[in-house]
C-alpha positions in Angstrom: 111.9 121.7 170.7 109.6 118.8 170.9 106.3 118.0 169.0 103.9 115.5 168.6 101.2 114.7 165.9 98.1 112.6 166.4 96.1 111.4 163.6 92.5 110.6 163.7 91.7 109.4 160.1 92.5 111.9 157.9 92.7 114.8 160.7 95.6 115.9 162.5 96.3 117.6 165.8 100.2 118.9 166.2 101.0 119.6 170.0 103.9 121.6 170.5 106.0 122.4 173.8 109.7 123.9 174.6 111.4 125.9 172.3 109.9 126.3 168.6 111.9 127.6 165.8 111.3 127.8 161.7 113.1 124.3 161.3 110.4 122.4 163.6 107.6 124.0 162.1 109.1 123.1 158.3 109.8 119.3 159.4 106.0 119.1 160.8 104.8 120.4 157.6 106.9 117.9 155.5 105.3 115.1 157.3 102.4 116.3 157.1 102.4 117.1 153.5 104.0 113.7 152.4 101.3 111.6 154.1 98.7 110.4 151.8 95.9 111.4 154.3 96.8 114.7 153.5 94.8 114.8 150.0 91.5 114.1 152.1 92.4 116.3 155.3 89.6 118.6 156.3 91.4 120.1 159.3 94.5 120.8 161.1 94.8 121.8 165.1 98.4 123.4 165.6 98.3 123.6 169.6 100.9 126.0 170.9 99.8 126.4 174.5 102.8 124.5 176.3 105.4 126.3 174.5 108.0 128.2 176.0 109.7 130.3 173.2 108.5 130.8 169.6 111.4 131.7 167.8 110.0 132.5 164.3 110.4 135.8 162.7 107.9 137.5 160.4 109.7 136.7 157.2 110.0 133.1 158.3 106.1 133.1 159.1 105.6 134.3 155.8 107.9 131.5 154.1 105.6 129.0 155.9 102.8 130.7 154.4 104.2 130.5 150.9 105.1 126.8 151.3 101.7 126.2 152.5 100.1 128.4 149.7 102.0 126.4 147.2 100.7 122.9 148.9 97.2 123.9 148.8 97.0 122.9 145.2 96.6 119.5 146.4 94.0 120.3 149.4 92.3 123.6 148.9 89.8 123.0 151.9 91.7 123.0 154.8 90.6 124.4 158.3 93.7 125.5 160.1 93.1 126.6 163.9 96.3 127.6 165.9 95.9 127.4 169.7 97.7 130.0 171.7 97.3 133.0 174.2 100.9 134.1 173.2 101.3 137.3 171.5 103.9 136.6 169.3 102.5 133.1 168.3 99.0 135.3 167.3 101.3 137.8 165.3 103.2 135.1 163.7 100.0 133.3 163.2 98.3 136.6 161.4 101.4 137.2 159.3 101.1 133.4 157.9 97.3 134.0 157.2 98.0 137.2 155.3 100.0 135.0 153.1 97.5 132.2 152.8 94.8 134.7 152.0 94.2 133.7 148.2 93.8 130.1 149.1 90.4 128.3 150.5 92.1 127.4 153.4 90.3 129.0 156.6 92.7 129.7 159.6 91.7 131.0 162.5 93.5 131.8 166.2 91.9 130.2 169.3 92.5 130.6 173.1 91.5 127.5 174.1 91.8 123.8 172.4 88.0 123.1 173.1 87.3 126.1 170.9 89.6 125.1 167.9 88.3 121.6 168.1 84.9 122.7 167.8 85.3 125.0 165.2 87.1 122.4 163.1 84.5 119.6 163.7 81.8 121.7 162.3 
């Protein structure tokens, strides 16, 4: 369970490694949403390429989506890119995206970090 947040201006890249669970994701959310830069943020990149195991259930992915949906009232125009080729991470991101569908957040999965960054930087 390890993560690193890298801020450039108001934008953030979150890189994970090892085992990731619900509590780590919500801990990262708390840090991002508690930061004054969040209100002006344009994008977030969640990089899961170095994750060994992603211990998030469908229910937990939807709970995270509900938290983020409620938080979107403070910033309703974020691009959120997730980077992974792991099928479970992709599936959980799609469950999260479904909960977020009524927000203005744009959420996409990418195979590579470069593709995610290019999409976010536009």
